ZATI-173827 format. One record per residue (C-alpha): residue number from 0; y, z, x. Coordinates in steps of 0.02 Angstrom, whole numbers, plus 32768, in hexadecimal, padded with zeros to 4 digits. Last residue first. Layout:
% residues N
> NUM; Y; Z; X
...
% end
This chain:
% residues 463
> 462; 6052; 55DE; EEA4
> 461; 6068; 557C; EE03
> 460; 6061; 55E0; ED62
> 459; 5FB9; 55E0; ED09
> 458; 5FC9; 55B0; EC50
> 457; 5FBA; 54F6; EC76
> 456; 5F1A; 5512; ECDB
> 455; 5ED8; 557F; EC4D
> 454; 5EF0; 54F4; EBCD
> 453; 5EA9; 546C; EC3C
> 452; 5E0A; 54D1; EC55
> 451; 5DF5; 54EB; EB9A
> 450; 5E08; 5431; EB75
> 449; 5D87; 5403; EBFA
> 448; 5D0E; 5484; EBB4
> 447; 5D2A; 543B; EB05
> 446; 5CE4; 5393; EB3C
> 445; 5C4C; 53E4; EB8F
> 444; 5C2D; 5450; EAF5
> 443; 5C29; 53B5; EA86
> 442; 5BA9; 535F; EAF9
> 441; 5B2F; 53F1; EB09
> 440; 5ACB; 53C7; EA6C
> 439; 5A94; 5329; EAC7
> 438; 5A21; 5393; EB34
> 437; 59CE; 53DE; EA99
> 436; 59A7; 532F; EA58
> 435; 5959; 52FE; EAFE
> 434; 58EC; 539A; EAF3
> 433; 58B4; 536D; EA43
> 432; 588F; 52B9; EA74
> 431; 581A; 52F6; EAFD
> 430; 57C7; 5373; EA86
> 429; 57A3; 52E8; EA0A
> 428; 5764; 527D; EA9B
> 427; 56DB; 52FE; EAB9
> 426; 563F; 52A6; EA77
> 425; 567E; 51F6; EA91
> 424; 5665; 515B; EA25
> 423; 560D; 5197; E988
> 422; 5659; 5244; E98B
> 421; 570C; 5203; E984
> 420; 573C; 5224; E8CE
> 419; 56D8; 52C4; E8C1
> 418; 571C; 5301; E967
> 417; 57D0; 52E0; E931
> 416; 57B8; 5341; E890
> 415; 575E; 53D2; E8E5
> 414; 57E4; 53D7; E96D
> 413; 5871; 53D9; E8ED
> 412; 581A; 545F; E884
> 411; 5804; 54CD; E91D
> 410; 58BA; 54B2; E94F
> 409; 5900; 54DF; E8A3
> 408; 5924; 5594; E8D1
> 407; 596E; 5557; E974
> 406; 59FE; 5507; E913
> 405; 5A32; 55AE; E8C9
> 404; 5A19; 5607; E970
> 403; 5A80; 5586; E9CF
> 402; 5B10; 558C; E954
> 401; 5B13; 564D; E958
> 400; 5AFC; 566C; EA14
> 399; 5BAC; 565C; EA5C
> 398; 5BFD; 5693; E9B9
> 397; 5BAA; 573C; E9CE
> 396; 5BD8; 5745; EA87
> 395; 5C8F; 5724; EA5F
> 394; 5C99; 579B; E9CA
> 393; 5C3D; 5822; EA2B
> 392; 5CB9; 580A; EAB9
> 391; 5D49; 5823; EA40
> 390; 5D01; 58BC; E9EA
> 389; 5CC4; 5915; EA87
> 388; 5D5E; 58F4; EAF0
> 387; 5DE1; 591B; EA6D
> 386; 5E60; 597F; EAD4
> 385; 5E2D; 5925; EB75
> 384; 5E62; 587E; EB29
> 383; 5DDA; 57FB; EB41
> 382; 5DE6; 5748; EB80
> 381; 5DC0; 5772; EC35
> 380; 5D17; 57BA; EC06
> 379; 5CEC; 5715; EBB0
> 378; 5D0A; 56B3; EC51
> 377; 5CAA; 572F; ECBE
> 376; 5C16; 5728; EC47
> 375; 5C21; 566A; EC44
> 374; 5C1F; 5652; ED00
> 373; 5B94; 56D1; ED1C
> 372; 5B2A; 567E; EC95
> 371; 5B4C; 55CE; ECD6
> 370; 5B06; 55FC; ED80
> 369; 5A6B; 5651; ED3B
> 368; 5A49; 55C8; ECBB
> 367; 5A5B; 553E; ED3E
> 366; 59E1; 5590; EDB6
> 365; 596C; 55BE; ED28
> 364; 5964; 550E; ECDE
> 363; 5950; 54BA; ED88
> 362; 58C2; 552E; EDB9
> 361; 586D; 5522; ED0E
> 360; 586A; 5465; ED14
> 359; 5830; 545C; EDC9
> 358; 57A8; 54DE; EDAD
> 357; 576B; 5480; ED13
> 356; 5769; 53DE; ED77
> 355; 5700; 5433; EDFF
> 354; 568F; 5485; ED7D
> 353; 565F; 53DE; ED2E
> 352; 5617; 5404; EC82
> 351; 560A; 534D; EC4B
> 350; 5671; 52EC; EBCB
> 349; 56E4; 529A; EC4A
> 348; 5764; 5287; EBBE
> 347; 5765; 5342; EB9F
> 346; 5788; 5368; EC56
> 345; 5818; 52EA; EC59
> 344; 585F; 5332; EBB7
> 343; 5858; 53DC; EC0D
> 342; 58C0; 5397; EC9C
> 341; 593A; 5351; EC1B
> 340; 5966; 5402; EBE7
> 339; 59BC; 541B; EC90
> 338; 5A3E; 5399; EC60
> 337; 5A83; 5405; EBD2
> 336; 5A98; 54A1; EC3E
> 335; 5ADC; 5438; ECCF
> 334; 5B64; 53E7; EC64
> 333; 5B99; 548D; EC18
> 332; 5BA7; 54DE; ECC4
> 331; 5C09; 544D; ED0E
> 330; 5C85; 545B; EC7D
> 329; 5C9B; 5518; EC8B
> 328; 5CB1; 5525; ED48
> 327; 5D6D; 550D; ED4E
> 326; 5D85; 5593; ECC9
> 325; 5D26; 5616; ED2D
> 324; 5D94; 561F; EDC8
> 323; 5D89; 55CE; EE75
> 322; 5D4F; 5653; EEF0
> 321; 5D18; 56E7; EE86
> 320; 5CCF; 5674; EE01
> 319; 5C6F; 5616; EE88
> 318; 5C26; 56B8; EECB
> 317; 5BEE; 56F1; EE1E
> 316; 5B9E; 5648; EDFA
> 315; 5B42; 5648; EEA0
> 314; 5B01; 56F7; EE7E
> 313; 5AC3; 56C5; EDD2
> 312; 5A76; 5622; EE12
> 311; 5A1E; 5679; EEA1
> 310; 59D8; 56F7; EE26
> 309; 59A1; 566D; EDAF
> 308; 5954; 5611; EE44
> 307; 58E7; 56A4; EE76
> 306; 58AE; 56C5; EDC3
> 305; 5885; 5611; ED99
> 304; 581E; 55E9; EE32
> 303; 579E; 566F; EE54
> 302; 57A5; 56D4; EDB3
> 301; 57BA; 5647; ED34
> 300; 5737; 55DD; ED8A
> 299; 56BA; 566A; ED90
> 298; 56DF; 56A4; ECDE
> 297; 56C1; 55F6; EC96
> 296; 5622; 55E4; ECFB
> 295; 55E4; 5690; ECC3
> 294; 560A; 566A; EC0C
> 293; 55A0; 55CD; EC1E
> 292; 55EE; 5520; EC1E
> 291; 559F; 54A3; EBA5
> 290; 5637; 543F; EB6B
> 289; 5630; 549C; EAC4
> 288; 5645; 5541; EB23
> 287; 56D8; 54FF; EB88
> 286; 572C; 54BA; EAEB
> 285; 570F; 555C; EA89
> 284; 5765; 55B4; EB1C
> 283; 57FE; 5542; EB1E
> 282; 5814; 552E; EA61
> 281; 588B; 55C3; EA4A
> 280; 58F5; 558F; EADE
> 279; 5922; 54DD; EAA9
> 278; 59B3; 5507; EA34
> 277; 59EC; 5598; EAA1
> 276; 5A08; 552E; EB3D
> 275; 5A59; 5499; EAEA
> 274; 5ACF; 5506; EA81
> 273; 5B04; 5573; EB13
> 272; 5BBD; 5543; EB17
> 271; 5BCD; 5510; EA60
> 270; 5C07; 55B3; EA12
> 269; 5C78; 55DE; EAA5
> 268; 5CC8; 5531; EA9B
> 267; 5CEE; 5545; E9E1
> 266; 5D37; 55F3; EA00
> 265; 5DA5; 55B2; EA8D
> 264; 5DE2; 551E; EA28
> 263; 5E10; 5591; E997
> 262; 5E6B; 5607; EA0E
> 261; 5ED2; 5573; EA4A
> 260; 5F37; 5587; E9AB
> 259; 5F85; 5628; E9EF
> 258; 5F2F; 566D; EA8D
> 257; 5F7F; 571A; EA9C
> 256; 5FAF; 5733; E9E7
> 255; 5F08; 56E7; E9B4
> 254; 5EA4; 5768; EA16
> 253; 5F13; 57F9; E9E1
> 252; 5F01; 57CE; E929
> 251; 5E44; 57D2; E93D
> 250; 5E40; 587A; E996
> 249; 5EC9; 58BF; E922
> 248; 5E72; 5899; E87D
> 247; 5DCB; 58F2; E898
> 246; 5DDE; 5997; E8F6
> 245; 5E9A; 59B4; E8EA
> 244; 5EAC; 5973; E839
> 243; 5E10; 59CA; E7FC
> 242; 5E43; 5A6D; E851
> 241; 5EF3; 5A6B; E80A
> 240; 5EB2; 5A49; E75C
> 239; 5E2F; 5AD2; E76B
> 238; 5EAF; 5B50; E7A9
> 237; 5F20; 5B2C; E714
> 236; 5E8D; 5B3A; E69C
> 235; 5E51; 5BDD; E6E8
> 234; 5F01; 5C25; E6E1
> 233; 5F0B; 5C07; E626
> 232; 5FA0; 5B9C; E5F7
> 231; 605A; 5BB7; E5E5
> 230; 60C2; 5B1F; E613
> 229; 6098; 5A7C; E665
> 228; 6115; 5AA8; E6ED
> 227; 6096; 5B14; E747
> 226; 601B; 5A85; E74F
> 225; 60A2; 5A15; E798
> 224; 60C7; 5A94; E820
> 223; 600F; 5A98; E84E
> 222; 600F; 59DA; E84B
> 221; 60A0; 59D6; E8C4
> 220; 604D; 5A4E; E93B
> 219; 5FB7; 59DA; E949
> 218; 6028; 594E; E988
> 217; 6088; 59C0; E9FE
> 216; 5FE7; 5A05; EA47
> 215; 5FAC; 5954; EA6A
> 214; 604D; 5913; EAB7
> 213; 6014; 5931; EB6A
> 212; 5F59; 594A; EB78
> 211; 5F0A; 59F5; EB5A
> 210; 5E86; 5A34; EBD3
> 209; 5DF9; 5AAF; EBB4
> 208; 5DAB; 5AF0; EC55
> 207; 5CF7; 5ABF; EC6E
> 206; 5C6C; 5B3D; EC45
> 205; 5C0B; 5B6E; ECE1
> 204; 5B57; 5B3B; ED00
> 203; 5AC3; 5BB4; ECFC
> 202; 5A8C; 5BB7; EC45
> 201; 5AA9; 5AFE; EC2D
> 200; 5A3C; 5AD5; ECC3
> 199; 59AB; 5B3D; EC80
> 198; 59B2; 5AEB; EBD4
> 197; 59BD; 5A3D; EC20
> 196; 5926; 5A55; EC8F
> 195; 58C9; 5AB0; EC02
> 194; 58BD; 5A09; EBA6
> 193; 5836; 59E1; EC25
> 192; 57BE; 5A4E; EBC0
> 191; 57D4; 59DF; EB28
> 190; 57AB; 5948; EB96
> 189; 5709; 599C; EBCA
> 188; 56DF; 59B9; EB13
> 187; 5707; 5902; EAED
> 186; 568D; 58C3; EB70
> 185; 5605; 593C; EB38
> 184; 5612; 58FA; EA86
> 183; 5607; 5847; EAC9
> 182; 5566; 5869; EB28
> 181; 5524; 5885; EBD7
> 180; 5511; 57FA; EC58
> 179; 556F; 5771; EBFC
> 178; 55DF; 57E5; EB96
> 177; 5610; 5847; EC32
> 176; 5637; 57A7; EC90
> 175; 569A; 5762; EBFC
> 174; 56FF; 5803; EBED
> 173; 572C; 57FC; ECA5
> 172; 5758; 5742; ECA0
> 171; 57D1; 5756; EC0F
> 170; 5805; 580A; EBEE
> 169; 57FA; 5839; ECA6
> 168; 584C; 5798; ECE3
> 167; 58D0; 57A7; EC5B
> 166; 58EF; 5859; EC98
> 165; 5908; 5819; ED49
> 164; 597B; 5793; ED01
> 163; 59E7; 5814; ECA8
> 162; 59F4; 587D; ED45
> 161; 5A2E; 57E4; EDA6
> 160; 5A9F; 57AD; ED16
> 159; 5AF5; 5857; ED19
> 158; 5B08; 5842; EDD4
> 157; 5B56; 5796; EDBB
> 156; 5BCB; 57CE; ED2F
> 155; 5BFA; 5867; ED96
> 154; 5C25; 57F6; EE29
> 153; 5C8C; 577D; EDC0
> 152; 5CE6; 580C; ED68
> 151; 5D10; 5865; EE0B
> 150; 5DC2; 5824; EE21
> 149; 5DE5; 5844; ED68
> 148; 5DCC; 5901; ED74
> 147; 5D27; 595B; ED5A
> 146; 5CE1; 59DD; ECE1
> 145; 5D3C; 599A; EC48
> 144; 5CE7; 58EF; EC4A
> 143; 5C39; 5935; EC67
> 142; 5C4D; 59C3; EBE7
> 141; 5C89; 5949; EB62
> 140; 5BF5; 58D8; EB86
> 139; 5B81; 596F; EB7C
> 138; 5BC4; 59AD; EAD5
> 137; 5BB3; 5907; EA7C
> 136; 5B14; 58D6; EAD8
> 135; 5AC0; 5979; EAA6
> 134; 5AE5; 5951; E9F0
> 133; 5A97; 58A5; EA05
> 132; 59FD; 58F6; EA53
> 131; 59EE; 5974; E9C5
> 130; 59FA; 58E9; E944
> 129; 597B; 587E; E9A3
> 128; 5901; 5910; E9B7
> 127; 5910; 593B; E8FE
> 126; 58F8; 5884; E8D2
> 125; 585B; 587F; E93E
> 124; 581C; 5916; E8DC
> 123; 5833; 58B8; E838
> 122; 57E6; 5817; E87E
> 121; 574B; 5875; E8B8
> 120; 573F; 58C8; E80E
> 119; 5742; 581C; E7BD
> 118; 56BD; 57D8; E832
> 117; 5646; 586A; E81B
> 116; 55A1; 580F; E7F7
> 115; 5596; 577F; E874
> 114; 562D; 57B8; E8D8
> 113; 55D5; 585E; E903
> 112; 5651; 58EE; E90E
> 111; 5644; 5990; E975
> 110; 56A8; 5949; EA06
> 109; 5739; 5923; E992
> 108; 5751; 59DF; E976
> 107; 5764; 59FD; EA31
> 106; 57E3; 5971; EA3C
> 105; 5848; 59C1; E9B0
> 104; 5840; 5A6E; EA02
> 103; 5882; 5A2C; EAA8
> 102; 590A; 59C1; EA5A
> 101; 5945; 5A4A; E9E4
> 100; 5955; 5AC3; EA78
> 99; 59BC; 5A43; EAD5
> 98; 5A30; 5A32; EA3F
> 97; 5A51; 5AEE; EA33
> 96; 5A6C; 5AFB; EAEF
> 95; 5AE7; 5A69; EAF3
> 94; 5B46; 5AB1; EA5F
> 93; 5B5C; 5B56; EABA
> 92; 5B85; 5AFF; EB5F
> 91; 5C1B; 5AA2; EB1A
> 90; 5C73; 5B2D; EAB6
> 89; 5C55; 5BBC; EB30
> 88; 5BB5; 5C14; EB67
> 87; 5BBE; 5CC6; EB23
> 86; 5C49; 5CB5; EAA1
> 85; 5BFA; 5C10; EA6C
> 84; 5B4F; 5C65; EA62
> 83; 5B7A; 5CE8; E9DF
> 82; 5B9B; 5C76; E949
> 81; 5BBA; 5BC2; E97C
> 80; 5C6F; 5B8D; E992
> 79; 5CB3; 5AF8; E92F
> 78; 5D2D; 5A83; E989
> 77; 5CDA; 59F7; E9EC
> 76; 5C2B; 5A0C; E9A6
> 75; 5C73; 5A08; E8F6
> 74; 5CE1; 5973; E922
> 73; 5C44; 591B; E965
> 72; 5BEE; 5924; E8BB
> 71; 5C18; 5873; E883
> 70; 5C2B; 5833; E936
> 69; 5B6F; 584A; E944
> 68; 5B54; 57B2; E8D7
> 67; 5B12; 573B; E95B
> 66; 5A9C; 57B9; E9A8
> 65; 5A45; 57CD; E8FF
> 64; 5A30; 5710; E902
> 63; 59A0; 5734; E979
> 62; 592F; 5760; E8E7
> 61; 5948; 56A9; E8BC
> 60; 58B9; 568D; E937
> 59; 5845; 56B2; E8A4
> 58; 5878; 5608; E85D
> 57; 5843; 55AE; E8FA
> 56; 57A0; 560F; E906
> 55; 5779; 55DF; E851
> 54; 5794; 5526; E879
> 53; 572C; 5535; E917
> 52; 569B; 557D; E8B3
> 51; 5652; 562B; E8D5
> 50; 55A7; 561B; E927
> 49; 559A; 56BE; E989
> 48; 55CA; 5668; EA2B
> 47; 5663; 5620; E9D4
> 46; 569D; 56CC; E999
> 45; 568E; 571B; EA46
> 44; 56E6; 5686; EA96
> 43; 5771; 5690; EA13
> 42; 5787; 574A; EA38
> 41; 579E; 5720; EAEF
> 40; 581E; 569B; EABC
> 39; 588B; 5707; EA4A
> 38; 5876; 57BD; EA14
> 37; 582B; 57F3; EABB
> 36; 5898; 5773; EB13
> 35; 5937; 57D5; EAE7
> 34; 58F7; 5888; EAF8
> 33; 58FF; 589B; EBB7
> 32; 59A1; 5840; EBE1
> 31; 5A1D; 58C7; EBAD
> 30; 59BF; 5955; EC04
> 29; 59AE; 58ED; ECA1
> 28; 5A68; 58C8; EC9D
> 27; 5A86; 5983; EC92
> 26; 5A1E; 599B; ED2E
> 25; 5A79; 5915; ED93
> 24; 5B21; 5948; ED49
> 23; 5B1C; 59E7; EDB0
> 22; 5B2B; 597E; EE4F
> 21; 5BD4; 5937; EE19
> 20; 5C1A; 59E5; EDFC
> 19; 5BE0; 5A1A; EEAA
> 18; 5C32; 5982; EF00
> 17; 5BAF; 592D; EF6D
> 16; 5BBA; 5885; EF12
> 15; 5C75; 5878; EF35
> 14; 5C51; 586E; EFF0
> 13; 5C04; 57C0; EFDC
> 12; 5CA9; 5776; EF9F
> 11; 5D10; 57D0; F022
> 10; 5CA0; 5789; F0AA
> 9; 5CA5; 56DC; F057
> 8; 5D62; 56DE; F069
> 7; 5DD3; 56E6; EFD0
> 6; 5E3B; 5652; EF95
> 5; 5EF5; 567C; EF92
> 4; 5F45; 5646; EEED
> 3; 5EA7; 5680; EE97
> 2; 5E4A; 5604; EE2E
> 1; 5E56; 560A; ED73
> 0; 5E06; 5686; ECFD
% end
């Protein structure tokens, strides 16, 4: 997570992106990125167009909290085999296939709902998609970390981000185009068909080799010995105790054994890293629609500017991680994520649907988000123990989104309150104040990023 003692050349850096295992992450990243917007900002655009209130849209965004509790069932994904298909595909790919199937079927079911009369059913099916997507993330993140060594983590993070961003383009701009020229049900049916990309990839890739970190087998062996010393008990009870300890207790004990008290600082930082970004995200599309932009205009700007710059940002982030290390880039990433929200405050304060300002805001936001995403994925990957990859990474990524998702649920109410108070002076000043507020949410993460960097610099022996 720190810089290499001998900085690599740019030729070596670029060559990492052609590694076969790195390339495979492009398609898996697409599979991971496809469902997210379809239960988040794209869904909020659909709801807003059909007259659902901003406050209701904000509360419905709590569907996304599903991602923040995936650590609860991550031990099951990490350890429990699925009947028949685990023997066929392996422990990672079997869970990936099951989750990808749930995503495709859930999106298809959503396409048959009308928000005006079937809002509750739409929410239920969106929850199924979110749960399946979170489960896919658990297995896929473990697969990504286990499939490559530490030297390729920056490149795999960037390629994963590239696929993720292509999927975001499809689920964002693509869905908006289809909804504009066709219908929302058609848009979601097309997205359901795109879930086949992940299913096909999972069927053709190889299962990564299971690795056990030093000290892990010894720790789990001790609990097995302890269970035997408890005295006579049914074999199923003894096996259950050993499983629960190995699947649930050991991953968390391992983390704090390795990082001691600093583990608390790390978890707090992880939870606050994307707070600014997530808190404002759910109101982005309602904001564009209220400003007077058409779905086609939003899609055009997102496709032409945002997509290209998000890809450049992801690749830049991966290259920077390879050259200087992830921990050194954390503080700049947090600062840029928070500062990028101010460009939306600028657009809101102008009060007119200026496409050039919108393009500028989206371009800056996507460039920063892509770069910071690669940096953070590489950083989190370096924190995991290979024996507990799925559980530990699920814990990190769950904590990463939980505070933001909780706060985002109130975003519609905050905007409505600010708009009501400011309507007499400026039509969109409530939105402007909201975006400034989300930028300020990044201050605690910036402070913690500095603390985290100092810790890892102290832990790294001098060259």
